[in-house]
C-alpha positions, -999 to 999 in steps of 0.1 A, spaced: 54 327 712 39 361 707 14 366 680 38 361 652 57 331 666 25 315 680 9 315 645 40 298 631 38 269 656 1 266 654 2 260 617 28 233 619 12 199 616 41 183 636 32 204 667 9 184 689 7 211 716 27 241 729 25 264 759 41 295 770 59 287 803 46 317 823 24 298 848 36 263 843 63 265 869 87 245 847 121 257 859 157 244 858 179 254 887 213 269 880 241 289 897 252 323 884 280 343 900 277 322 932 239 326 936 212 301 929 186 310 902 158 293 884 158 293 846 123 295 832 123 287 795 100 306 772 80 277 757 74 239 759 65 222 726 53 186 721 64 175 686 57 145 664 81 137 636 71 124 602 81 89 614 57 92 643 82 96 671 73 122 697 95 144 718 93 176 738 112 208 730 123 234 755 122 265 734 140 297 743 134 327 720 164 351 722 175 383 706 204 396 726 224 370 745 243 376 777 268 355 796 240 346 820 219 334 790 248 312 779 249 297 814 212 290 812 217 272 778 245 251 793 223 239 822 193 234 800 213 211 777 227 193 808 191 188 821 180 174 787 209 149 787 201 138 822 163 134 816 170 116 783 195 93 800 169 85 827 145 75 800 112 76 819 101 110 808 102 107 770 126 124 747 135 160 753 155 186 733 165 222 738 164 248 711 174 285 710 156 305 683 172 338 676 151 346 645 114 338 650 107 336 613 132 306 612 114 287 640 96 263 617 128 254 598 147 250 631 121 227 646 119 206 615 157 203 613 157 192 649 130 167 643 148 151 613 181 150 631 168 128 660 167 91 660 135 75 673 135 67 710 145 31 719 115 8 721 101 7 756 110 43 764 80 64 774 72 95 754 
């Protein structure tokens, strides 16, 4: 999350762990202009809400946004819906952060907006 953004996440008590996705090989396949690509999100975060429920966040930090970036967001949100529907991989969410200073507030808002996972669902 860069020096500035990393410090923000590190100091948040809700963050259990986070990692930059540069050597994790976490990718989401997508098509753009007729060619196959792999979307490699910036960060993965493991989050615990005040109520104790846990979920993972796919975090993309963006300044300028292109049409291809919008396609990546569409496929990431589709991937999250599919994984959450499957239910065996815990709860996942996708977040685009355009202003790194707002990251803590965005993460907390995301955490409070989610309902706890149904009982019996792995996290």
